[in-house]
OpenMM code with the backbone's topology and positions (N, CA, C; nanometers):
from openmm import Vec3, app, unit

residues = "MET GLY ASN VAL CYS MET ASP GLN THR MET ALA ASN ILE GLY THR ALA GLU ILE TYR ASN GLY THR GLU VAL VAL LEU LEU GLY LYS SER GLY MET HIS GLU ILE ILE ALA ASN TYR LEU ALA ASP LEU TYR GLY GLY SER PRO TYR GLU LEU LEU THR SER ILE SER ASN ARG VAL HIS ARG GLN TYR LEU LYS THR".split()
positions = [
    Vec3(0.0840, -0.1166, -0.0004),
    Vec3(0.0000, -0.0001, 0.0001),
    Vec3(0.0892, 0.1238, 0.0004),
    Vec3(0.0534, 0.2242, -0.0782),
    Vec3(0.1343, 0.3456, -0.0877),
    Vec3(0.0860, 0.4539, 0.0054),
    Vec3(0.1664, 0.5555, 0.0187),
    Vec3(0.1298, 0.6721, 0.0978),
    Vec3(0.0683, 0.7779, 0.0066),
    Vec3(-0.0202, 0.8561, 0.0621),
    Vec3(-0.0809, 0.9652, -0.0118),
    Vec3(-0.0115, 1.0936, 0.0282),
    Vec3(0.0326, 1.1699, -0.0672),
    Vec3(0.1006, 1.2968, -0.0413),
    Vec3(0.0206, 1.4066, -0.1100),
    Vec3(-0.0312, 1.4985, -0.0317),
    Vec3(-0.1239, 1.5978, -0.0842),
    Vec3(-0.0566, 1.7218, -0.1440),
    Vec3(0.0742, 1.7279, -0.1473),
    Vec3(0.1376, 1.8470, -0.2035),
    Vec3(0.2209, 1.8147, -0.3276),
    Vec3(0.1750, 1.7194, -0.4051),
    Vec3(0.2418, 1.6844, -0.5292),
    Vec3(0.1580, 1.7355, -0.6461),
    Vec3(0.2238, 1.7682, -0.7554),
    Vec3(0.1554, 1.8217, -0.8718),
    Vec3(0.2090, 1.7558, -0.9983),
    Vec3(0.1195, 1.7246, -1.0885),
    Vec3(0.1595, 1.6790, -1.2219),
    Vec3(0.1012, 1.7780, -1.3225),
    Vec3(0.1787, 1.8106, -1.4224),
    Vec3(0.1341, 1.9043, -1.5253),
    Vec3(0.1422, 1.8355, -1.6610),
    Vec3(0.0366, 1.8440, -1.7391),
    Vec3(0.0332, 1.7871, -1.8729),
    Vec3(0.1050, 1.8833, -1.9666),
    Vec3(0.2138, 1.8402, -2.0267),
    Vec3(0.2899, 1.9255, -2.1167),
    Vec3(0.2591, 1.8944, -2.2627),
    Vec3(0.1599, 1.8127, -2.2855),
    Vec3(0.1227, 1.7794, -2.4222),
    Vec3(0.2313, 1.6995, -2.4906),
    Vec3(0.2716, 1.7434, -2.6072),
    Vec3(0.3731, 1.6704, -2.6843),
    Vec3(0.5103, 1.7368, -2.6761),
    Vec3(0.5260, 1.8360, -2.5893),
    Vec3(0.6545, 1.9056, -2.5768),
    Vec3(0.7622, 1.8109, -2.5251),
    Vec3(0.8853, 1.8352, -2.5655),
    Vec3(0.9984, 1.7554, -2.5182),
    Vec3(1.0601, 1.8281, -2.3984),
    Vec3(1.0481, 1.7691, -2.2829),
    Vec3(1.1033, 1.8258, -2.1614),
    Vec3(1.2047, 1.7274, -2.1052),
    Vec3(1.3184, 1.7807, -2.0621),
    Vec3(1.4252, 1.6973, -2.0096),
    Vec3(1.4538, 1.7340, -1.8648),
    Vec3(1.5150, 1.6433, -1.7927),
    Vec3(1.5525, 1.6688, -1.6550),
    Vec3(1.6370, 1.7953, -1.6490),
    Vec3(1.5981, 1.8888, -1.5644),
    Vec3(1.6698, 2.0144, -1.5521),
    Vec3(1.6102, 2.1282, -1.6319),
    Vec3(1.5103, 2.0997, -1.7156),
    Vec3(1.4452, 2.2047, -1.7919),
    Vec3(1.3612, 2.2910, -1.6985),
    Vec3(1.3764, 2.4229, -1.7090),
    Vec3(1.2974, 2.5127, -1.6258),
    Vec3(1.1523, 2.5112, -1.6714),
    Vec3(1.0619, 2.4970, -1.5756),
    Vec3(0.9185, 2.4991, -1.6023),
    Vec3(0.8551, 2.5964, -1.5046),
    Vec3(0.7806, 2.6921, -1.5542),
    Vec3(0.7163, 2.7908, -1.4687),
    Vec3(0.5678, 2.7580, -1.4599),
    Vec3(0.5202, 2.7304, -1.3385),
    Vec3(0.3786, 2.7009, -1.3181),
    Vec3(0.3024, 2.8228, -1.2662),
    Vec3(0.3731, 2.9144, -1.2073),
    Vec3(0.3140, 3.0369, -1.1542),
    Vec3(0.4203, 3.1449, -1.1620),
    Vec3(0.3956, 3.2495, -1.2381),
    Vec3(0.4924, 3.3562, -1.2504),
    Vec3(0.5151, 3.3938, -1.3954),
    Vec3(0.6312, 3.4532, -1.4219),
    Vec3(0.6609, 3.5062, -1.5540),
    Vec3(0.7885, 3.4451, -1.6095),
    Vec3(0.7853, 3.4155, -1.7373),
    Vec3(0.9028, 3.3661, -1.8077),
    Vec3(0.9008, 3.4272, -1.9470),
    Vec3(0.9938, 3.5164, -1.9739),
    Vec3(0.9944, 3.5843, -2.1028),
    Vec3(0.8694, 3.6703, -2.1181),
    Vec3(0.7976, 3.6502, -2.2283),
    Vec3(0.6762, 3.7268, -2.2546),
    Vec3(0.5508, 3.6592, -2.1997),
    Vec3(0.5650, 3.5429, -2.1392),
    Vec3(0.4516, 3.4665, -2.0889),
    Vec3(0.4395, 3.4823, -1.9380),
    Vec3(0.3154, 3.4891, -1.8904),
    Vec3(0.2932, 3.5036, -1.7465),
    Vec3(0.1702, 3.4250, -1.7050),
    Vec3(0.1815, 3.3512, -1.5966),
    Vec3(0.0694, 3.2778, -1.5392),
    Vec3(0.0440, 3.3393, -1.4022),
    Vec3(-0.0731, 3.3976, -1.3849),
    Vec3(-0.1042, 3.4647, -1.2587),
    Vec3(-0.1986, 3.3795, -1.1739),
    Vec3(-0.1991, 3.4062, -1.0448),
    Vec3(-0.2810, 3.3292, -0.9509),
    Vec3(-0.4292, 3.3388, -0.9856),
    Vec3(-0.4750, 3.4526, -1.0329),
    Vec3(-0.6187, 3.4667, -1.0688),
    Vec3(-0.6585, 3.3662, -1.1775),
    Vec3(-0.5729, 3.3488, -1.2755),
    Vec3(-0.6003, 3.2547, -1.3854),
    Vec3(-0.6103, 3.1116, -1.3326),
    Vec3(-0.5126, 3.0712, -1.2516),
    Vec3(-0.5146, 2.9358, -1.1981),
    Vec3(-0.6345, 2.9133, -1.1067),
    Vec3(-0.6686, 3.0133, -1.0257),
    Vec3(-0.7834, 3.0016, -0.9359),
    Vec3(-0.9126, 2.9871, -1.0157),
    Vec3(-0.9234, 3.0598, -1.1259),
    Vec3(-1.0422, 3.0463, -1.2115),
    Vec3(-1.0542, 2.9066, -1.2717),
    Vec3(-0.9399, 2.8443, -1.3028),
    Vec3(-0.9423, 2.7103, -1.3610),
    Vec3(-1.0028, 2.6073, -1.2667),
    Vec3(-0.9715, 2.6184, -1.1375),
    Vec3(-1.0246, 2.5180, -1.0447),
    Vec3(-1.1428, 2.5684, -0.9619),
    Vec3(-1.1818, 2.6925, -0.9806),
    Vec3(-1.3017, 2.7431, -0.9141),
    Vec3(-1.2798, 2.7938, -0.7727),
    Vec3(-1.1578, 2.8323, -0.7394),
    Vec3(-1.1283, 2.8845, -0.6063),
    Vec3(-1.0884, 3.0297, -0.6134),
    Vec3(-1.0278, 3.0772, -0.5054),
    Vec3(-0.9825, 3.2156, -0.5024),
    Vec3(-0.8298, 3.2189, -0.5119),
    Vec3(-0.7736, 3.3294, -0.5615),
    Vec3(-0.6276, 3.3416, -0.5658),
    Vec3(-0.5653, 3.3300, -0.4255),
    Vec3(-0.6309, 3.3849, -0.3246),
    Vec3(-0.5814, 3.3763, -0.1865),
    Vec3(-0.5716, 3.2305, -0.1425),
    Vec3(-0.6769, 3.1548, -0.1691),
    Vec3(-0.6791, 3.0120, -0.1328),
    Vec3(-0.5661, 2.9373, -0.2043),
    Vec3(-0.5467, 2.9671, -0.3308),
    Vec3(-0.4418, 2.9025, -0.4094),
    Vec3(-0.3045, 2.9299, -0.3493),
    Vec3(-0.2745, 3.0573, -0.3254),
    Vec3(-0.1409, 3.0948, -0.2789),
    Vec3(-0.1124, 3.0472, -0.1370),
    Vec3(-0.2117, 3.0474, -0.0508),
    Vec3(-0.1874, 3.0037, 0.0867),
    Vec3(-0.1838, 2.8518, 0.0999),
    Vec3(-0.2254, 2.7806, -0.0041),
    Vec3(-0.2211, 2.6343, 0.0015),
    Vec3(-0.0890, 2.5760, -0.0486),
    Vec3(0.0018, 2.6611, -0.0942),
    Vec3(0.1331, 2.6139, -0.1388),
    Vec3(0.2189, 2.5930, -0.0148),
    Vec3(0.2570, 2.4700, 0.0119),
    Vec3(0.3258, 2.4364, 0.1374),
    Vec3(0.4701, 2.4876, 0.1394),
    Vec3(0.5302, 2.4844, 0.2559),
    Vec3(0.6678, 2.5281, 0.2744),
    Vec3(0.7669, 2.4350, 0.2038),
    Vec3(0.7243, 2.3167, 0.1654),
    Vec3(0.8146, 2.2232, 0.0972),
    Vec3(0.8431, 2.2649, -0.0460),
    Vec3(0.7640, 2.3556, -0.0996),
    Vec3(0.7826, 2.4013, -0.2375),
    Vec3(0.8972, 2.5028, -0.2400),
    Vec3(0.9957, 2.4764, -0.3248),
    Vec3(1.1101, 2.5669, -0.3381),
    Vec3(1.0637, 2.7007, -0.3951),
    Vec3(1.1104, 2.8076, -0.3337),
    Vec3(1.0784, 2.9401, -0.3821),
    Vec3(1.2060, 3.0083, -0.4287),
    Vec3(1.1946, 3.0780, -0.5393),
    Vec3(1.3074, 3.1524, -0.5911),
    Vec3(1.2606, 3.2961, -0.6115),
    Vec3(1.3180, 3.3880, -0.5365),
    Vec3(1.2802, 3.5276, -0.5430),
    Vec3(1.3787, 3.6027, -0.6324),
    Vec3(1.3249, 3.6728, -0.7293),
    Vec3(1.4083, 3.7445, -0.8236),
    Vec3(1.3856, 3.8944, -0.8094),
    Vec3(1.4930, 3.9698, -0.8161),
    Vec3(1.4828, 4.1161, -0.8116),
    Vec3(1.4409, 4.1641, -0.9502),
    Vec3(1.3340, 4.2430, -0.9573),
    Vec3(1.2867, 4.2900, -1.0875),
    Vec3(1.3169, 4.4352, -1.1070),
] * unit.nanometer
topology = app.Topology()
chain = topology.addChain("A")
for resn in residues:
    res = topology.addResidue(resn, chain)
    for name in ("N", "CA", "C"):
        topology.addAtom(name, app.Element.getBySymbol(name[0]), res)
């Protein structure tokens, strides 16, 4: 029997070729593309606040000076 871990995420990348070490942005900005919390919250029917506060401390954060 396996353990259930509630802070894991899988993302469907379609037919793109992704390799170990490839940077993937699930929330934030990369080049001209940006994924904001409001958009993700709309996808699952919640609020941006709920989305952001549900990201556990185990998730690596990288803060960039803009």
